N, C-alpha and C positions, 0 to 999 in steps of 0.2 A: 504494500500500500504506500501511497504518497502522503506526506505530512505537510500541513499548512497551518498558518495562524491568521486570525482576523485582526484588521486594523482597529476594531472596536477596543482592543487592548492598548493601543498606542494612539489615542485620539489626537487628530491634527498633525501627526508626524509627517513631514514631507516624504514623498515617494522614494527618493534616493536613500533616505535614512531607513525606511521600512525595508527596502531591498537589501541594504547592508546588514540589517539584523537577520533577515532570512538566510542570507549567504553565510554569515558568520556562525549560525547555529544549526545549519543543516536542514532547513525547511525547503521543500520543493516548490511551494506556492504560497500565495497570500490571498485571503478573502478581503475584498475592498469594500468598506462601508461607504455606500454611495449616498452622500448627504451634503448639502451646501456648506456645512461647517468643516468638511473634510477636503483634502486636496483633490480627490476624484469624485466627480458628480456630473449629472447630465448637462450642466451649464458650461462645461469645458469647450473651448473652441476647437476647430479641426486641427490646428497646429499643436495645441496642448494635448490633444488625444494622440496624435502621431508621436509626439515627444515621450509621452508616458509609455506607450507601447514599445518604443525603442529602448527605454530604460529597462523594462522587464526583459526584453530579448537580450540585451547586453549583459544583464546580471545572471542570465540563465535561470530565472525564477518565473514561475507561471502565475498569471493573474487568474486565480481559480474561479472567482465569482464576483459579480456586482451585487452586493447585499443591499437591495432597495427596500422601500417602505410602502410600496403599493399594497393596498388591502383589498384583495380580490373578492371577499365575501361581504364587504361592508355595504349597508343599504345606500341607495341613491342611484343617480344616473351612471350608466356604464361609461360614458364618453370620457370623463375626467380620469377614471381609473385606467382605461385603455390607453389614453394619451401618456399617462405617467409610465405605464408598462412599456409602451413602444419606445419612449425616450431611453429607458434603461436598456432595452434590447439593442438599440442602435449604439449606445455607449459600449456595451459589452462586445459587440461586433468590432467596433473601432479599436478596442484595447486587446482584442483577440482572447477574450475570456469566454469559456464555454457555457457558463451558467449565469442566470439572473435569479436572485432570491426574492420571493414575495411572501407576505403574511396573509393569513385568512382575514382576521379583523371582523368576523361576523357579529352582528348585534341583533339580527332578526331571529325568528325561531329557526330551529336546526334545519328543517327541510328547505326553508326559503333561503337561508345562508348557503347551503350546499348548492342549490340551483343557481344562485347568483354567481358563485365562484366558478362553477362548471361552465356556465354560459360565457363568462368573460375569458376564462382560460382557453376555452375552445376557439373563441374568436382570435385571441392573441397568438394561438399556436401557429397559425399560418404565417404571421409576421416572423415568429421565432424560426420557423423552418426556412424562410427566405433568407434570414440573416445568419443561419447556422449556429444559433444559440438556443439553449434549453432553459425553460422556465421551471423553477423548483418551488413548490409550495412547502413552506416550513411547518413542522409540527410545532404549533405556537397558538397562544391565546384561545380563540373559540374552537380551534381544531388541534388540540395539543397532542393527541395520540395518533398512532398509525391507523387505527380503526376509524378515527375522524377524517383523516386526510384521504383515505382510500374511497370514502363516500363521494368525494369530489373527483378524484382522478379516474375512477372507474367510468363514470358517464362521459368524461372528456375523451378518453380513449385515443390520445394522440402521443406519439413517441417524443415530441418536443416539450411535453409537459410531464414533469416528474415530481419527486419528493426530496426534501431535505430533512434528515432526521436529526433533530436537536435532542440529545439524550436527556437533558434536564427536564424538558417539558413532557416527554413521554413518561418519565419516572414520576413526575408530579401528578400526571394523569392516572397513575396506578397501573401502567402497562409494563409487563415484563419485556426485556430485550428480545427474547425469542418471539413474542407476540408481535412486537413492532416490526421486526425483520420479516416475519411471515406475511404481514400485510403490505409492506412497502417494497420488498425485494425486487419485483418486476419493474418498479418505477424509481428506484433509489439513485439519486445523483451523487450525493456524498453525505458524510456524517459529521456533525458538530459535536465535539467532545468538550467537557468542562468539568469542574468540581465545585461543590458548595458544602456549607456546614450542615444544613438541614432544610426541610421544606419551609420552615419559618424564616430562615436566614439564608438568602441566596447570594450573599457576598461571595465573589469569586475567590477560589483558593488554588494553590498549586495543584496540578494533576496528581491524583492519588492521595491527597490530604483530606478529602471529604467523603461524602456518603454515596455519590453516584456510582452506579454499577458499570464502571468502565471495563473491568475485566470481563464481565459477562457479555457486554456489547461486542468487544473485540473477539471473544471466543465464538459468538454467534456468526459474526462476519467471516472469520477464518474457516470455520467448519464448512461453510457453504462455498468457500473459494472466492468470496467477493474480493475484488482487487481495485477498489476505488480510493477515495481520499478520506483522511481523517483531518479535520480542521479544528484547532483549538480556538474556541470563542471565549476569550477572557474579557468579561464585561466591565473593564475599568472605566469606561465612559460614564457608567451609571453609578459607580461606587468609588468615590474619591478616596475613601479610606483603604481601598485594596492596595496591596503591594504593587509597585511598578512591574509591568510585564517583562521588559528587556532582561532583568536579572533572573527571571524564571524560565526563560526560553530553553536554555541548555538542559536543565533538569526535566522540563516538560517533554522535550524530544526524547531524552533517555528513557523516561517512563513509558512513553508510547512504544518505543522500539522494544523495550523489555516485555511489554504486554504482547506485542506481536510475536516476539520470539517464543514466549511461553505458550501461545495459542497455536503455533505452527506444528 
């Protein structure tokens, strides 16, 4: 498997510095938080996009995903959500990133939220196919388990729309790793790993220092021969008291490599 980390852990850090961290600590890729307060976002000019893509190529680091904030199950008109999603898809294409992350964000009843999300993702799938980018619906908020996400992906039925497994949210939703993987395996883009103290305290911790079932998740993936990405999403942006990520990256990579070796 390949290893990445999210820029959510180093908010606002310029791209060259992010790439230097990835190279220094043996990470193959970076998940880019696509937000106006970050260096990478849909407002970048064509020249800035080309420069950013060139920086990644030169560093030998892959731009894994544009982690956007489109909420595909949210109530309201489709046009604004689709416009946001299309902007993310174009940016991912320009940066040569294979994935775009979206959230569910449903606030209606379950069936209505599922239908809204499936309709929007089905529409955007054609744009994704034309640009060679895959949309990944994260296990998050209103659809935090694999069982929740598959209710949307099943009706969409398009190879350019898949799933992003956030191990914290499926755990908080009471789903075991084997259950999540069984639901999402045909659609799985990659897996976000992290660690926390408890369900009541989700302050990010170094990998292996908390309660999340990382060993079980890696075991499930390896038993089935899955060979995708593990991305460490360390949510420093939301927890100022959390230790800085750069000092944890080496130990985090070592922990993941050890888990992979034990599961092999």
